[in-house]
C-alpha positions as CSV (number, residue, x, y, z in Angstrom):
1,X,0.0,0.0,0.0
2,X,1.3,3.5,-0.7
3,X,2.0,6.1,2.0
4,X,-0.8,8.7,1.7
5,X,0.3,12.3,2.5
6,X,-2.9,14.1,3.4
7,X,-3.6,17.8,3.5
8,X,-5.8,18.9,6.5
9,X,-7.7,22.1,7.1
10,X,-5.7,25.2,8.1
11,X,-8.6,26.4,10.2
12,X,-12.2,25.6,9.3
13,X,-12.6,21.9,9.9
14,X,-14.9,21.6,6.9
15,X,-12.1,22.5,4.5
16,X,-11.1,18.9,3.9
17,X,-11.5,16.8,0.8
18,X,-13.6,13.6,0.5
19,X,-10.5,11.7,-0.6
20,X,-8.6,12.7,2.6
21,X,-11.6,11.7,4.8
22,X,-11.8,8.3,3.0
23,X,-8.0,7.8,3.5
24,X,-8.1,8.6,7.1
25,X,-11.0,6.3,7.6
26,X,-9.3,3.4,5.8
27,X,-5.8,3.8,7.1
28,X,-4.3,1.2,9.5
29,X,-2.6,4.1,11.3
30,X,-2.7,7.8,11.0
31,X,0.6,9.6,11.7
32,X,0.1,13.1,13.1
33,X,2.0,15.9,14.8
34,X,-0.4,16.2,17.7
35,X,-2.8,13.3,18.3
36,X,-5.2,15.6,20.3
37,X,-5.4,18.1,17.4
38,X,-6.0,15.4,14.8
39,X,-8.6,13.7,16.9
40,X,-10.7,16.9,16.9
41,X,-10.8,16.7,13.1
42,X,-11.6,13.0,13.0
43,X,-14.4,13.4,15.6
44,X,-15.9,16.3,13.6
45,X,-16.3,13.9,10.6
46,X,-17.2,10.8,12.5
47,X,-14.0,8.9,11.9
48,X,-12.4,6.5,14.3
49,X,-8.7,5.7,13.7
50,X,-5.5,4.5,15.3
51,X,-3.3,7.6,15.8
52,X,0.5,7.7,16.2
53,X,2.6,10.8,16.9
54,X,5.0,11.9,14.2
55,X,6.6,15.3,14.8
56,X,9.9,17.1,14.6
57,X,11.2,15.7,17.9
58,X,10.7,12.0,17.0
59,X,10.8,12.2,13.1
60,X,14.1,10.4,12.7
61,X,13.3,7.6,15.1
62,X,9.7,7.1,13.9
63,X,10.9,7.0,10.2
64,X,13.2,4.1,11.1
65,X,10.4,2.3,12.9
66,X,7.7,2.9,10.2
67,X,9.6,2.0,7.0
68,X,9.6,-1.8,7.7
69,X,5.9,-1.6,8.4
70,X,5.3,0.3,5.1
71,X,7.4,-2.3,3.3
72,X,5.2,-5.0,4.9
73,X,2.1,-3.4,3.3
74,X,0.6,-1.5,6.3
75,X,-1.6,1.3,5.1
76,X,-0.5,4.7,6.6
77,X,-1.8,8.2,6.3
78,X,0.4,11.1,7.2
79,X,-1.0,14.4,8.4
80,X,0.2,17.6,10.0
81,X,-1.7,19.9,12.3
82,X,-2.7,22.1,9.4
83,X,-2.0,22.1,5.6
84,X,0.2,19.6,3.8
85,X,3.0,17.6,5.6
86,X,6.5,18.5,4.4
87,X,5.8,22.2,3.8
88,X,7.3,23.7,6.9
89,X,6.0,20.6,8.8
90,X,7.4,17.1,9.4
91,X,7.0,14.6,6.6
92,X,9.9,15.1,4.2
93,X,12.1,12.5,5.9
94,X,9.4,9.8,5.8
95,X,8.4,10.5,2.2
96,X,12.1,10.3,1.1
97,X,12.6,7.1,3.0
98,X,9.5,5.5,1.6
99,X,10.5,6.4,-2.0
100,X,14.0,5.2,-1.5
101,X,12.7,1.9,-0.1
102,X,10.4,1.4,-3.1
103,X,7.2,2.3,-1.3
104,X,4.8,4.3,-3.5
105,X,3.8,7.7,-2.1
106,X,0.5,9.5,-3.0
107,X,-0.3,13.1,-2.1
108,X,-3.9,14.1,-1.4
109,X,-4.0,17.9,-1.8
110,X,-6.1,20.4,0.1
111,X,-5.9,23.6,2.1
112,X,-2.8,25.7,1.9
113,X,-2.1,28.7,4.1
114,X,0.4,30.0,1.5
115,X,-1.9,30.0,-1.5
116,X,-4.9,31.3,0.6
117,X,-2.9,34.2,2.0
118,X,-1.4,35.0,-1.4
119,X,-4.8,35.4,-3.1
120,X,-6.4,37.1,-0.1
121,X,-3.6,39.7,0.1
122,X,-4.3,41.1,-3.4
123,X,-0.6,41.1,-4.0
124,X,-0.3,37.9,-6.1
125,X,2.1,38.2,-9.0
126,X,3.2,36.0,-11.9
127,X,5.5,34.1,-9.6
128,X,6.0,34.0,-5.8
129,X,8.7,32.8,-3.4
130,X,7.8,30.9,-0.3
131,X,10.1,31.8,2.6
132,X,8.9,29.3,5.2
133,X,9.4,30.6,8.7
134,X,11.2,33.9,8.9
135,X,14.6,34.2,10.5
136,X,14.6,35.3,14.1
137,X,17.8,37.5,14.3
138,X,17.9,41.1,13.3
139,X,20.9,40.5,11.0
140,X,19.3,37.6,9.2
141,X,16.1,39.6,8.7
142,X,18.1,42.5,7.3
143,X,19.9,40.2,4.9
144,X,16.6,38.8,3.7
145,X,15.1,42.2,3.0
146,X,18.3,43.1,1.0
147,X,17.9,39.9,-1.0
148,X,14.3,40.7,-1.7
149,X,15.0,44.4,-2.5
150,X,14.9,43.8,-6.3
151,X,12.8,40.6,-6.3
152,X,10.1,41.4,-8.8
153,X,7.5,39.0,-7.4
154,X,5.6,38.4,-4.2
155,X,7.1,36.6,-1.2
156,X,5.1,34.7,1.4
157,X,6.2,33.7,4.9
158,X,5.0,32.3,8.2
159,X,5.6,34.4,11.3
160,X,4.6,34.2,14.9
161,X,2.3,36.9,16.2
162,X,4.8,37.8,19.0
163,X,7.6,38.4,16.5
164,X,5.5,40.1,13.9
165,X,6.0,43.7,15.3
166,X,9.8,43.4,15.2
167,X,9.7,41.8,11.7
168,X,7.6,44.6,10.3
169,X,9.8,47.2,12.0
170,X,12.8,45.6,10.4
171,X,11.2,45.6,7.0
172,X,10.0,49.2,7.4
173,X,13.6,50.3,8.3
174,X,14.8,48.7,5.0
175,X,11.9,49.5,2.7
176,X,9.2,51.6,4.4
177,X,7.0,51.8,1.2
178,X,7.1,48.1,0.4
179,X,3.5,46.8,0.2
180,X,2.7,44.0,2.7
181,X,-0.3,42.2,4.0
182,X,-0.8,40.5,7.4
183,X,-3.2,37.6,7.0
184,X,-4.4,36.3,10.3
185,X,-6.5,33.3,11.3
186,X,-7.3,32.3,7.7
187,X,-10.6,30.4,7.2
188,X,-11.5,30.9,10.8
189,X,-14.2,33.0,12.4
190,X,-11.9,35.9,13.1
191,X,-10.1,35.9,9.8
192,X,-8.5,39.2,9.0
193,X,-6.3,40.6,6.2
194,X,-4.6,43.9,6.8
195,X,-2.9,45.6,3.9
196,X,-0.6,48.6,3.7
197,X,3.0,49.7,3.5
198,X,5.6,48.2,5.7
199,X,5.8,51.5,7.7
200,X,2.0,51.7,8.1
201,X,1.7,48.1,9.4
202,X,4.8,48.4,11.6
203,X,3.1,51.4,13.3
204,X,-0.2,49.5,13.6
205,X,1.2,46.5,15.3
206,X,4.0,48.2,17.3
207,X,2.1,48.2,20.6
208,X,-0.5,45.5,19.9
209,X,0.7,42.2,18.3
210,X,-2.1,40.3,16.6
211,X,-3.5,37.1,17.9
212,X,-3.6,33.7,16.2
213,X,-1.7,32.3,13.3
214,X,-0.1,34.8,10.9
215,X,1.0,34.6,7.3
216,X,3.0,37.6,6.0
217,X,2.8,38.5,2.3
218,X,5.4,40.9,1.0
219,X,4.6,42.5,-2.3
220,X,6.8,42.6,-5.4
221,X,9.6,45.1,-5.4
222,X,8.7,48.4,-7.2
223,X,10.4,49.0,-10.6
224,X,13.7,50.7,-10.1
225,X,13.8,54.2,-11.6
226,X,16.0,54.5,-14.6
227,X,16.1,50.8,-15.4
228,X,13.1,50.2,-17.7
229,X,14.7,51.8,-20.8
230,X,17.8,49.7,-20.5
231,X,15.8,46.6,-19.8
232,X,13.5,47.1,-22.8
233,X,16.6,47.6,-25.0
234,X,18.0,44.3,-23.7
235,X,14.7,42.6,-24.4
236,X,14.7,44.0,-28.0
237,X,18.2,42.7,-28.6
238,X,17.1,39.2,-27.5
239,X,14.0,39.3,-29.7
240,X,16.0,40.6,-32.7
241,X,18.4,37.7,-32.2
242,X,15.5,35.3,-32.5
243,X,14.1,34.8,-29.0
244,X,10.4,34.7,-28.4
245,X,9.2,37.9,-26.7
246,X,7.3,36.5,-23.7
247,X,10.1,34.1,-22.5
248,X,12.7,36.7,-23.2
249,X,10.8,39.3,-21.1
250,X,10.6,36.8,-18.2
251,X,14.4,36.4,-18.3
252,X,15.1,40.1,-18.5
253,X,12.6,40.8,-15.7
254,X,14.4,38.3,-13.4
255,X,17.7,39.9,-14.1
256,X,16.7,43.5,-13.8
257,X,13.7,43.6,-11.5
258,X,11.5,45.3,-14.1
259,X,8.1,43.8,-14.5
260,X,7.9,41.2,-17.4
261,X,4.4,42.6,-18.3
262,X,5.8,46.1,-18.4
263,X,8.7,45.0,-20.6
264,X,6.4,43.2,-23.0
265,X,4.0,46.1,-23.2
266,X,6.9,48.5,-23.9
267,X,8.3,46.2,-26.6
268,X,5.0,45.8,-28.4
269,X,4.1,49.5,-28.1
270,X,7.3,50.4,-30.0
271,X,6.5,47.8,-32.7
272,X,3.2,49.4,-33.6
């Protein structure tokens, strides 16, 4: 039997697929970060299952114990407390071990805090970068903002509510006008999405950190003044050399930080 990696709700317990419920119902054992947390989901949907803890503190040991059982044909479902296992949650080690051992792995998709926040923020772009959990030190945060200074697409990260004020202050010090969104308690009763510049949100949360789980969305870097003309010229050279306009615009955009759409529009405008 394959190892089933199952996405679970990020908040609202009804945000679970029929396939996931069927797999949880049929599994010989359900591997979960917190058995108490998973039991709430199972009880909500009338499922009785044998639960076994699988979290960051016992992941290595559990993987060694579980692989022989998978090889023997035991049916296992892997879940995390919320979202898809392996995305900033335990699971990668077991999936890799199963695949290396010749055990099939099937992924049952579902809720994603990253995608939900990205769309809810109104800052989605052609591409985005997932940063996982943000670094905790001031120096590491400052280095990250410098890395993203010319990144022409959106970035999404997880952050604790307690550290959020300091994180926003750090970003505001680096780029006060950068557009950001604080997405809180997604899919839950008190869901909230607050948008503004880094400076505005740093001031808003300075004395009053938010409650609940937070996803921070950082908008794309603004186009650098003085660069578009040179970037359009570079794009035209590529096109004149035989490159297709759209792919060439994407390459030039990544190298210069100028929007690919803006480059393409500028190119086609001069061709009229």
